[in-house]
C-alpha positions in Angstrom: -22.4 -91.5 -192.7 -24.6 -91.4 -195.7 -22.8 -88.5 -197.1 -19.8 -91.4 -197.3 -22.0 -93.9 -198.8 -23.2 -91.4 -201.3 -19.3 -90.6 -202.6 -19.2 -94.5 -203.1 -21.8 -95.2 -204.9 -21.4 -92.0 -207.1 -17.5 -93.3 -208.0 -19.1 -96.9 -208.5 -21.3 -95.2 -210.9 -18.6 -93.6 -213.1 -16.8 -96.6 -212.5 -19.6 -98.8 -214.6 -19.8 -95.9 -217.5 -16.2 -96.2 -217.7 -16.6 -100.0 -218.0 -19.4 -99.9 -220.1 -17.9 -97.8 -222.8 -14.8 -100.3 -223.1 -17.1 -103.4 -223.9 -18.3 -101.3 -226.2 -15.4 -101.9 -228.0 -15.3 -103.9 -232.0 -13.5 -106.8 -229.7 -13.4 -110.7 -231.8 -16.0 -112.6 -230.6 -13.8 -116.5 -229.5 -15.4 -119.5 -230.7 -16.3 -122.4 -228.1 -13.0 -123.2 -226.9 -10.4 -120.6 -227.9 -8.9 -118.4 -225.6 -5.7 -116.3 -226.3 -2.4 -117.5 -225.3 -1.3 -116.1 -222.3 1.8 -114.2 -222.5 3.1 -115.0 -219.3 1.9 -119.1 -219.1 4.7 -118.8 -222.7 7.2 -116.7 -221.0 7.1 -119.4 -218.2 7.4 -122.2 -221.4 10.4 -120.5 -223.2 12.3 -121.0 -219.5 11.4 -124.8 -219.2 12.7 -125.2 -223.3 15.7 -123.0 -222.2 16.6 -126.1 -219.6 16.0 -128.8 -221.9 18.0 -127.1 -224.3 21.2 -126.2 -221.6 20.1 -128.6 -218.8 23.3 -127.9 -217.2 23.4 -124.2 -217.3 20.0 -123.8 -216.4 19.0 -126.6 -214.0 20.9 -127.2 -210.4 20.9 -131.0 -209.8 22.9 -133.5 -209.5 23.9 -135.2 -212.8 22.0 -138.9 -211.6 18.7 -136.6 -211.1 19.2 -134.5 -214.5 17.5 -137.1 -216.5 14.3 -137.5 -214.1 14.5 -133.6 -214.3 14.5 -133.4 -218.0 11.9 -135.5 -218.6 9.7 -134.1 -216.0 10.2 -130.4 -218.0 9.7 -132.9 -221.2 6.0 -133.5 -220.2 5.8 -130.0 -218.8 6.0 -128.1 -222.3 3.8 -131.0 -223.6 1.1 -129.7 -221.4 1.9 -126.3 -221.1 2.5 -125.5 -224.5 -0.3 -127.4 -225.9 -2.4 -125.8 -224.6 -1.4 -122.2 -225.3 -1.6 -123.4 -229.0 -5.0 -125.4 -228.5 -6.6 -121.9 -227.8 -5.4 -120.0 -231.0 -5.9 -122.7 -233.3 -9.5 -122.7 -232.0 -9.4 -118.7 -232.4 -8.1 -119.2 -235.7 -10.4 -121.6 -237.1 -7.9 -124.4 -237.8 -9.0 -127.3 -238.8 -9.1 -130.7 -237.0 -8.8 -130.9 -233.9 -7.5 -127.9 -231.7 -5.8 -130.5 -228.9 -4.8 -132.8 -231.1 -3.2 -130.3 -233.4 -1.3 -128.6 -230.8 -0.4 -131.6 -229.3 0.9 -132.8 -232.7 2.5 -129.6 -232.5 4.3 -129.8 -229.3 5.8 -133.1 -229.4 7.1 -132.0 -233.3 9.1 -129.5 -231.4 10.1 -131.6 -228.3 12.0 -133.7 -231.1 13.4 -131.3 -232.8 15.0 -130.1 -230.2 18.2 -131.7 -230.6 18.7 -131.0 -233.8 17.7 -126.7 -232.9 20.8 -127.2 -230.0 22.9 -128.8 -232.6 22.0 -125.4 -234.6 22.9 -123.6 -231.7 26.2 -125.2 -230.6 27.3 -123.3 -234.3 26.0 -120.1 -233.3 28.0 -120.5 -230.0 31.1 -121.5 -232.3 30.1 -118.3 -234.9 30.5 -116.0 -230.9 33.5 -117.4 -229.5 35.0 -117.1 -232.7 34.1 -113.2 -233.7 34.5 -111.1 -230.3 37.1 -111.3 -228.8 35.3 -110.3 -225.3 33.4 -113.9 -225.1 35.6 -115.8 -222.4 33.6 -119.0 -222.8 29.9 -121.1 -223.4 28.6 -120.4 -220.5 29.2 -116.6 -220.8 27.3 -116.6 -224.3 24.9 -118.7 -223.1 23.7 -117.1 -220.2 24.7 -113.1 -220.7 24.4 -112.9 -224.5 21.3 -111.0 -225.3 22.2 -111.6 -229.2 22.3 -115.9 -228.5 19.0 -115.4 -226.2 17.0 -114.5 -229.1 19.0 -116.6 -231.6 17.7 -119.2 -229.2 13.6 -118.1 -228.3 13.4 -117.4 -232.8 14.7 -121.0 -233.7 12.0 -122.7 -231.5 9.2 -120.2 -232.7 10.3 -120.3 -236.4 10.0 -124.1 -235.9 6.2 -123.3 -234.4 6.1 -120.9 -237.1 7.0 -123.0 -240.1 3.9 -125.8 -238.6 1.5 -122.6 -239.5 1.6 -122.2 -235.7 -1.0 -119.4 -235.4 -0.2 -116.4 -232.7 2.2 -118.4 -230.3 5.2 -118.1 -232.4 5.0 -114.3 -232.7 4.5 -114.1 -228.8 7.1 -116.1 -228.4 9.4 -113.9 -230.2 7.8 -110.6 -228.7 8.4 -111.5 -225.3 12.4 -111.7 -225.9 12.1 -108.8 -228.2 11.1 -107.1 -224.2 14.5 -108.6 -223.0 16.8 -108.0 -225.1 15.5 -105.0 -227.5 15.9 -107.7 -230.9 13.6 -108.1 -232.8 13.2 -111.1 -235.0 10.0 -112.1 -236.1 9.1 -115.7 -236.3 9.0 -116.2 -240.2 12.8 -115.2 -240.8 15.3 -117.6 -241.6 18.3 -117.8 -240.3 20.8 -120.3 -241.1 23.5 -121.6 -238.6 26.6 -120.1 -237.3 24.7 -116.6 -236.6 26.2 -114.1 -234.2 24.7 -111.3 -232.7 27.2 -108.7 -231.3 25.0 -106.8 -228.6 22.4 -106.3 -230.6 20.1 -103.8 -229.0 17.9 -102.7 -231.9 18.6 -105.0 -234.6 15.6 -105.9 -235.9 14.9 -109.1 -238.5 11.4 -108.3 -240.7 9.5 -111.7 -241.3 10.8 -112.7 -245.6 14.3 -112.1 -244.5 16.6 -114.4 -245.3 20.0 -115.0 -243.6 22.6 -117.6 -244.6 25.2 -119.4 -243.2 27.9 -117.0 -240.6 26.7 -114.0 -240.6 27.9 -111.9 -238.2 25.3 -109.1 -237.2 25.8 -105.7 -235.2 23.3 -103.6 -232.8 20.7 -101.0 -234.7 20.4 -103.2 -238.0 17.5 -103.2 -239.6 16.8 -105.7 -242.5 13.0 -104.2 -243.3 10.9 -103.8 -246.6 10.8 -100.7 -248.6 6.6 -100.8 -248.3 4.5 -101.7 -244.5 1.0 -101.3 -247.8 -1.0 -103.9 -246.9 -1.3 -105.0 -250.5 2.3 -107.1 -250.2 1.3 -109.1 -246.9 2.6 -112.6 -247.9 5.0 -111.4 -250.0 8.8 -111.6 -250.1 9.7 -108.4 -249.0 12.7 -108.0 -247.0 16.7 -108.7 -248.1 18.5 -111.6 -248.4 21.9 -112.4 -247.3 24.4 -114.3 -248.3 26.8 -116.7 -246.4 29.5 -115.0 -244.4 28.4 -111.5 -244.7 29.1 -108.8 -242.1 26.4 -105.9 -241.1 28.3 -103.7 -238.9 26.0 -101.2 -236.7 23.3 -98.5 -237.9 23.4 -100.3 -241.0 19.2 -100.7 -243.0 19.0 -103.1 -246.1 15.6 -102.6 -247.3 13.2 -104.5 -250.4 13.6 -108.0 -251.5 17.4 -107.5 -252.6 20.4 -109.7 -251.6 23.4 -108.7 -250.6 26.3 -111.5 -251.9 28.2 -113.7 -249.9 31.3 -112.6 -248.1 30.2 -109.0 -248.6 30.9 -106.3 -246.0 28.4 -103.6 -245.1 29.8 -100.8 -243.0 27.8 -98.6 -240.0 25.3 -96.5 -241.1 25.4 -97.5 -244.3 22.0 -97.4 -246.2 21.2 -99.9 -249.1 18.4 -100.6 -251.7 19.8 -102.2 -254.6 21.4 -105.8 -254.6 25.0 -106.1 -254.2 27.0 -109.1 -255.9 29.8 -111.1 -253.9 32.4 -110.1 -251.6 31.7 -106.6 -252.1 32.1 -103.7 -249.3 30.0 -100.7 -249.0 30.6 -98.0 -246.6 29.4 -94.5 -246.1 31.7 -91.3 -246.5 34.1 -90.8 -243.7 32.3 -87.8 -241.7 34.2 -84.3 -241.4 34.4 -82.7 -238.3 35.3 -79.2 -236.6 37.5 -78.9 -233.7 37.4 -75.9 -231.8 38.5 -74.4 -228.4 36.0 -73.3 -226.0 34.6 -69.6 -226.2 36.1 -69.1 -230.1 33.3 -68.4 -232.8 31.1 -71.5 -234.4 32.9 -71.1 -238.1 36.5 -71.0 -237.5 38.5 -74.2 -236.0 39.9 -76.8 -237.6 38.7 -79.7 -240.3 39.7 -83.1 -239.1 38.5 -86.2 -241.4 38.1 -89.4 -239.0 40.2 -91.5 -240.5 38.8 -95.3 -239.2 37.6 -97.2 -242.3 34.1 -98.1 -242.1 34.2 -101.5 -240.9 36.8 -100.3 -238.4 35.0 -97.7 -236.9 31.6 -99.3 -236.1 33.5 -103.1 -235.6 31.1 -103.3 -232.4 33.1 -105.3 -230.3 32.6 -105.9 -226.5 35.0 -103.4 -224.5 
């Protein structure tokens, strides 16, 4: 028994030393009344906002009781999201009363939901107009990661424009983990946006995307430099209206892709291009040979498909 008790004390001492070392880290001291937003609670808020935006798709209730459920959800968002934002405002040192500032931001977001829903309807139409695999609105709303990412982005972007600290960024990261689509809440995305597949898509903070733009997986709208001196400056691309950017394309820096342009798959763009430009990489050269033959023998064949056709990214 004594030996067992001694081992327990030894383990406790070792764990205590680990805790003491971890507490030496230079974490920020929270001001009075401040606390960090909870990603877990914000995930529940996002779910409730989805129910408010598309109640007949997410709420199992008869039409007669739907209005009551939506009122309850509105109250829930006002209460729970305000609590998360209030802690972030206090931590950020934002002037004024944190609770009042949080409540006014969330109330403004709730009042903006009809306009956000109208914008998402245009996004829905764009997906249905571009993707032959999209059967109907229900499939896009419930099963398309690109549409989910856009939905959360439009909510987070609204809060970002209100200079809400931390919370919009956490919201964007929640949907990033769920979908593999990384959109900074500061990015400006106009209506009728279509994201097909979307995995690996990155849209940087100061990106500006025009109307009726189609984006595919593994597209990067990034900055040419990540030096801190560029913080707060425009450093990401501006994409015009009616542009298609196919999979694997990388567009870097404060450049402009003119309206009506098509950027073929795996393109690498560092310079602006005028409207109605078609950009594509040269087709790769393939070598076909039978098993067992030397590597330097074989028939060379060039992939004949066009850049846009070979990388259309449409769902099967």
